N, C-alpha and C positions, 0 to 999 in steps of 0.2 A: 447846367445844360447848354447855356449859351456858349461857354468855352468849348464844350464837346462838339457843338454844331460847327464852330469855326475850324476845329481840328478835322472834322469830317469833310468839310469843303476842301481842306488842304490834302485830303487822302491820307491823313495820318490816323488810320483806323484804330490801331492798337492804343494810341494815346487817348483817342476819343472814348474807347471802351473803358480804359483805366479811370478817366475823369467821371464817367457815368457810374462806375462801380462805387467810387468815393461818394458821389451824390446820393446814390441809392442807399448806401450804408448809413449816411448821416440823416436821412429823412425819418421823422418820428412815425412809428407805426400806430395803428388803432385810432388814428384821427382822420376822419373822412377826407378833408381837403389835402392833407399830406399824403394820404394813401393814393389819391388820384395822381398827385405829383410823382410819386414813386412809380406808379404804373406807366406814366408818360415817359419817364426816364428809361424804364426797362424796354418799352416799345422802341424807343430810339436805338437802344443797344441792339435789339433784335434786327433792326434794319441794317445796322452796320455789319453784324455777323452775316446777314444774308448777302451783302455786297462782297464779303470776304469768302463767300461760298462755304461758310461753316454752318451748314444746314442743320445738322444734328444738334449742335449746341444751341442754335436759335429755336429749334422745335422744343427742346427741353425747357428753355426759358418761357416760351409761350404756354406750354402745357401746365407749368407751375402757376402761371397767372390765371389760366382758364379755370383750373381747379379752385383757386381762391375766389374767382368771380362767381362760380357756381355756388360755393358755400355762402357767399354774401349776397346772393341773388341779384347780381349786377348783370342782368340779361343784355343790356345795351353794350356792355364791355365784352361779354362773351361772344357776341356776334362779330365783333372786330377780330377777336382771337381766332374764330373759325375762318375768317377771311385770310388771316396770316397763315394759318396751318394749311389751308388749301393751296396757297401760292408756294409755300416752302416745300411741301411734299412734291408739288409739280416740278419745281426747279431742281429738287434733289433726285428726280427721276423715278419717284414712287407714285405712279399714276393711280393705283388702287386706293392708297390712303388719301390722295388728293381728291378723288371722286367721293370718298366716304365723307370727308369733312365739307365738301361742297354741298352734298345733300343735307347734312345737318345744318349748314348755314341757311339753305333755302327754307327748310322747315321752321327754323327759329325765326327767320325774317318774316315769314308769312304769319306766324302767331303774334309777332310783335307789332307789325305794321298793318295788319288786316282789320284792326278794330280801333276803338277809342284810345287804346294805349299809345297809338302812333303819335297822337297830339301831345299826350303827357310826356312821352320820351323826348319829343322835339323841344318842349318847354324846359325839361330838365337839361337837355343838351345845350340849349341857349344860355341857361343860367350858368352852366359849367364853363361855357365859352367866355361869358362875362367875367367870371371869377378868374379864369386862366389869363384873360387879357389884363385884368387888374394886377395880377401877380407878376405878369411879364413887365408891366409898366414899372412896378416897384423894383423888380430886379434890374431893369434898365437904369432906373434912378440910382440904385445902389452901385451898379457898375460904373455909372458916370462919376459918382462921388469918389469911388475907388480909383478910377483912372486919373482924376484930378490930383488925388494924393500921390498916386504913383508917379505922375508927371513931375510934381514938385520934388518928390524924393529923388527921382532920376536927375533933375536939374541940379539939385544940391550935390548929388554924387559926382556928376560930371565936373562941377566946380571944384570940389575937393580933390578929385583925381587929377584934374588939370593943374591945380596948384602944386600937388605933390610931384607931378611930372616935371614941372618947371624947376622946382627945388632940386630934384634928383639930377636933372640935366646940368644945372649950375654946379652942383657938387661934383658930378663926373668931370665936367670941364676943368674945375679947379684941381681935382685929383690928377687929371691927365697932364695939366701944365706942371704940377709939382713933380710927377714922375718923370716927365721929359727933362726937367731941370736937373733932377738927380742923375738921370742917365748921362746928360751932357757933362756934368761935373765929374762923374766917375770916368768917363772917356778921357777927359782932360787929365785927370790924375794918372790914368794908365799910360797916357802918352808921356807924361812927365817921368813916370817910373821907367819907361822904356828908354827915354833919353838919358836918364841918370845911369841906367845899366850900361848903355853904350859908352858913356863917359868913363864909368868905373872900369870897364873892360879895357879901354884904351890906356888908362893910367896904369893898370896892372901890367899890361904889355910893356909899357915904357919902363916901369920899375924893374921888370925882369931883365931888360937889356941895359939898364943904367948902372954905371960904376958905383952909384950911391948904395946899391944893393949890398955892398960889402961892408957897410957900417956895422957898428955893434948890434948884436941881436936885440930885437924888440923886447925879448923876455927879461933882459937885464934892467929895463927901465921900470922903476917902481911906481905904483899907483899913488896919487897924491890925495890927501885928505883936506877938505875945505870946510867953510863955515857950516855948522850944524852936522858935522860928520858925514856930509853928503859926498859920496865917492865920485870922483871925476875920472873919466877914461884917460888912461895913459896911451902911449904910442902902441904898446903891445896889444892893448884892448882894441884900439882902432883898427890895427892890421887884422886882428882876429875877426872883428866885426865885418871887415871887408871880405875876408874869406868866407865867412858864414853867409853874407848876402849874396856872394857870387854863387855859392852852392845852391842856395834857396831859389835863386832866380834862373839858374841854367841847368841844374841837374834834374833829370826826369824821375829820379827816385823819390823826389819830394811828392810826386803825385801818386805814389803807392800808399795804400791804406796802412801798411805796416811801418811806414817811415816814422822814426822816433828821434828824440834828442840824442840818444846814444849813438845812433847811426850818423847823425849830423856831426857829432864830435869826432867820430872815426874819419869822416870825409875831410874835415878841416885839421886833422891831426892834433887834436887837443882833448881835454877831458870834458866830461859832461858838466861838471861843476863850473869850469871856466866858461863854457859855452853859455850856460844859463845865466851866469853872472854878467857876461858881456852883453847878452841880449837885454837884460834889465837895465844896465848902466848906459850903454851906448844907444840902443834903439828904444828903450823905455817900454818894453813889452815882454811878456813871457813867450815860451816856445809855442804852446798851443795857439795863442792869438796870432803870432807871426805866421805860423804854418797855415792857419785858416785864411789869412789875408792873401797869401801867395796862391793858395788853391782857388780862392774866389776870383782873383785876377785872371787866372788861366781859364776858369769857367766862363768868365765874361768874354774872353777872347773867342772861346769856342761857341758860345751862344750867338756871337755876331758873325762867325765864319760859316755862312750858309752853304758855301760851295763844298766844304769838307764835312761839316757837322749838321747840315740842314735836315738830314733824315734821322738824326739822333734824338731819342727821347730825353726828357730831363733826368730820368733815372740813369740812363746810359752816360750822360755827361757827368753827373754826380759821381758815379762809380769810376769813370776814367780820370777824375781829378782827385781821387783818394777819399771821398766822403763815405761814411759808413752806410748812410741811408738817405732817402729823399728828405725825410723830416729834418735830419741833421744838416743837410745841404741847404734847405730853404732857410733854416734858422740862422746859420752862419752867414749865408749870402745876404739876407735882409739886414742883419746887424752891420755888415760891412758896407753895403751899398744903399740901404734904405728902400730897396725894391726886392720883390720876389723874383726868382729866376724866370718865371713865366711872363711877368710884367716886363722884365728886361729884354727878353727875346721878342716880345710883341712890339715894343718901341723900336727895336733894331729892325724888325721886319717892315714896319711902317716907313722908317727912314730909308730903307733900301729901295722901296717902291718909288720914292720921290728923287 
């Protein structure tokens, strides 16, 4: 009831009624002192309903209490209920019912207080007040004890949460530093790849115009076998690897989802078998791995090109680079860079702001 009173002072009437209903339902019936406590809780509930202008609901509650007080011959309680009903009907705009209950109140009051019963009722009321005061003191003591425990629990909770927050902040800082380092290394690697591609393009152009281009075809040079039967690339393989690299780095078809090793073989004018063998021997990787790396590098470039691709979603960038789905894109991207595409773009955005 103390909690309900606090809620009532805060004008949280519905919450106060809910607390009172819980209190009423938990009070043991058929025990006089508890019955009085229950009546007190219901009376407070009626006052709240009255303030909410829920007059019919309040009247129904009081009538139930009045019927019970009549059966139990609690005349002093009935007179309070008659006062309640007089006021409720008046505020509800029902003057006839208000007058009716006002007359019943006067008649009952005269019968109670016009004789020796007045003194007995006062004595009973005084005893009840003493009992109520004692109970209120005990409730306050319990509430004080509960508040101390609650304060201790709250303090421990704050300590635990603060510790967890510190640990989380440190972990986030460490993770952020790691991600930024991965981003930096990936950017350096991409610059190296770009430099190498420019160098390779220049060499191809030189070879195209050089008289040395008339030497014996590279296909006539045989592949050598070395220790452990490990195959070493010959000149023809190296030249084929350069053509493969040139196509993979410059041809837009690489970014089409349907691009395959067969199509690569067509573009470099070789067979699928030779292309696969060259990739394994010269570059040390198979076609799907190489294709994924090339597409990831292009995705990295687009993720950092905010002027052109700033409005693109991750799905759009993934599709434009030849990935089948966002899931496949994220998996290949993280395997290649150590970061997810969203992490990569976020770091790039933060760097662009500075």
